[in-house]
C-alpha positions in Angstrom: -18.1 -13.8 3.0 -15.0 -11.8 2.1 -16.3 -8.7 4.0 -17.1 -10.8 7.1 -13.5 -12.2 7.0 -12.1 -8.7 6.6 -14.0 -7.4 9.6 -13.2 -10.3 11.9 -9.6 -10.7 10.9 -8.7 -7.0 10.9 -10.3 -6.5 14.4 -8.4 -9.5 15.7 -5.1 -8.3 14.2 -5.6 -4.8 15.6 -5.9 -6.3 19.1 -3.1 -8.8 18.7 -0.7 -6.2 17.1 -1.6 -3.3 19.4 1.8 -3.5 21.2 3.6 -3.4 17.8 1.4 -0.5 16.7 2.2 1.5 19.8 5.9 0.8 19.7 6.1 1.6 16.0 4.2 4.9 16.5 6.6 5.9 19.4 9.6 5.2 17.2 8.2 7.1 14.3 7.5 10.1 16.6 11.0 9.9 18.0 12.9 9.5 14.7 10.7 11.2 12.2 8.5 13.6 14.2 4.8 14.1 14.3 2.2 13.4 13.0 3.1 9.7 13.2 0.3 8.8 10.7 0.5 9.7 7.1 -2.9 10.0 5.5 -3.7 10.5 1.8 -6.9 10.3 -0.3 -6.9 7.3 -2.6 -9.5 5.8 -4.9 -11.4 2.8 -3.5 -14.2 0.6 -4.8 -15.5 2.1 -8.1 -12.9 4.9 -7.7 -14.7 6.4 -4.6 -12.2 8.4 -2.6 -11.2 7.4 0.9 -8.5 8.5 3.3 -5.8 5.8 3.6 -3.6 5.6 6.7 0.1 4.6 7.0 2.9 5.2 9.4 5.0 8.1 8.0 8.3 7.0 6.6 9.8 10.3 5.4 10.8 13.6 7.0 9.3 17.0 6.2 12.7 18.2 5.0 12.6 21.3 2.8 15.0 23.3 0.6 16.0 26.9 1.0 12.9 27.9 -1.0 10.5 26.1 1.4 9.8 23.3 -1.1 9.8 19.7 0.0 13.0 17.8 -0.8 12.9 14.8 -3.1 11.6 11.5 -1.8 15.2 10.1 -1.9 16.4 12.9 0.4 13.5 12.6 2.8 13.5 8.8 3.1 15.7 8.0 6.1 17.3 4.6 6.8 14.6 4.1 9.5 11.8 4.9 7.1 13.3 2.6 4.5 13.3 -0.2 7.2 9.7 0.5 8.0 8.8 0.0 4.3 11.0 -3.0 3.8 9.3 -4.8 6.8 5.8 -3.4 5.7 5.3 -2.0 9.3 4.3 1.3 7.7 1.2 -0.5 6.3 -0.2 -1.6 9.7 -2.6 1.4 10.1 -4.4 0.2 7.0 -5.9 -2.5 9.2 -8.3 0.3 10.3 -9.1 1.0 6.7 -10.0 -2.7 6.3 -12.2 -2.6 9.4 -14.0 0.5 8.1 -14.7 -1.1 4.7 -12.5 1.2 2.7 -10.1 -1.7 1.9 -9.9 -5.5 1.9 -7.0 -7.7 2.9 -6.6 -8.8 -0.8 -7.1 -6.6 -3.9 -5.3 -4.2 -6.1 -3.2 -1.7 -4.1 -4.8 1.8 -3.8 -2.8 4.2 -5.9 -3.0 7.9 -6.4 -6.2 9.8 -7.4 -4.3 11.5 -10.2 -3.9 8.2 -12.0 -7.6 7.7 -12.5 -7.9 9.5 -15.9 -4.7 7.8 -17.1 -6.0 4.3 -17.1 -7.3 2.6 -20.2 -10.6 0.8 -20.1 -9.1 -2.6 -19.1 -6.8 -1.1 -16.4 -9.9 0.7 -14.8 -11.3 -2.7 -13.9 -8.9 -2.8 -11.0 -11.4 -0.5 -9.2 -14.3 -3.1 -9.6 -13.2 -4.5 -6.2 -12.0 -3.0 -2.9 -8.3 -2.1 -2.9 -6.2 -4.4 -0.8 -3.4 -4.5 1.7 -1.8 -7.0 -0.6 -2.6 -8.4 -4.0 -1.7 -10.6 -7.0 0.7 -7.9 -8.2 2.4 -7.8 -4.8 3.3 -11.5 -4.8 4.4 -11.4 -8.4 7.0 -8.6 -8.1 5.5 -5.9 -5.8 7.0 -2.6 -7.0 9.8 -4.2 -9.0 7.8 -4.4 -12.3 6.4 -2.1 -14.9 3.1 -0.3 -14.4 1.6 -2.1 -17.3 2.5 -5.5 -15.9 1.3 -4.5 -12.4 -2.1 -3.4 -13.8 -2.4 -6.6 -15.8 -1.9 -8.6 -12.6 -4.5 -6.4 -10.9 -7.1 -7.0 -13.6 -6.3 -10.7 -13.7 -7.1 -10.8 -10.0 -10.4 -9.0 -10.5 -11.4 -11.5 -13.2 -10.3 -14.6 -11.2 -10.8 -13.7 -7.5 -11.8 -16.5 -5.1 -11.4 -17.4 -1.5 -8.7 -20.0 -2.4 -6.8 -17.3 -4.4 -7.0 -14.8 -1.5 -5.6 -17.4 0.9 -2.8 -18.2 -1.5 -2.0 -14.5 -1.9 -1.9 -13.8 1.8 0.3 -16.8 2.5 2.8 -15.8 -0.2 2.7 -12.2 1.0 4.2 -13.3 4.3 7.2 -14.7 2.4 7.7 -11.6 0.4 7.6 -9.4 3.5 10.1 -11.6 5.4 12.5 -11.5 2.4 11.8 -7.8 1.7 11.5 -8.6 -2.0 10.4 -6.0 -4.6 9.9 -3.1 -2.1 10.9 -0.6 -4.7 11.9 -0.7 -8.3 15.7 -1.0 -8.9 17.4 2.3 -8.7 14.4 4.0 -7.1 14.0 5.2 -3.5 10.2 5.1 -3.9 7.8 4.0 -6.6 8.1 5.8 -9.9 5.0 7.8 -10.9 2.7 6.4 -13.5 2.5 8.9 -16.4 0.1 7.1 -18.7 0.3 4.3 -21.1 2.1 6.2 -23.9 5.0 7.2 -21.6 
C-alpha cells in the first residue's frame, strides 16, 4: 500500500511541480554553475547503496592548494535559501518513483556512518529512507545525533499509514517556517563521529 502511494504521488508531484523543477534548475545553473544536480551514494533499505539526487546548493570553490573550501565558505545565500525552503530536495521525487526512497522514513545519511551505528540505531535501515520522517518533524537537524536516531527507530517500530499522513502534514509546517534546517551555529549538519564522541 505504501509503495503504491509512493509511486502514484511522486509521479503526480513530478508532473505538477515540473515548472518549479525547471525554474530551480535554471537558477542553480545561473548562480552556482553546473552540474545543477548533486548526486551522492547513500544507504537505502537494509543499507543497500543507491544514488540520491538533490539540487546543488554549494559552489566548487577551492583554496590555493586545490582543496575544496569548507561547507561554510561554499554555501552561498542562494544555496542557504534552497535548503531553507527544501527546494533542493525536489529531485528526490525521482528516487521515490524509482523505489530507492519513500515519502516518509529515516533520512538517508552517509555510507561512512554505517559501521558507527549501534545495533538499535541500525534498525533505521529496516525501512526505505524518506524525504521526511519522524525526526524531521521533531527537530529536523536541530537535535543531537542520538536523539535523531532514537526518533528514526521509534518510527520504524511504530510506522502506520496514519503516522505517515501526520508526518507529511507536519512537514509542510516545518518547511514553511524553515525550522531546524541546520543545528545552531552550523552552516551544514555536523558529522556523526560515533556514539562515544
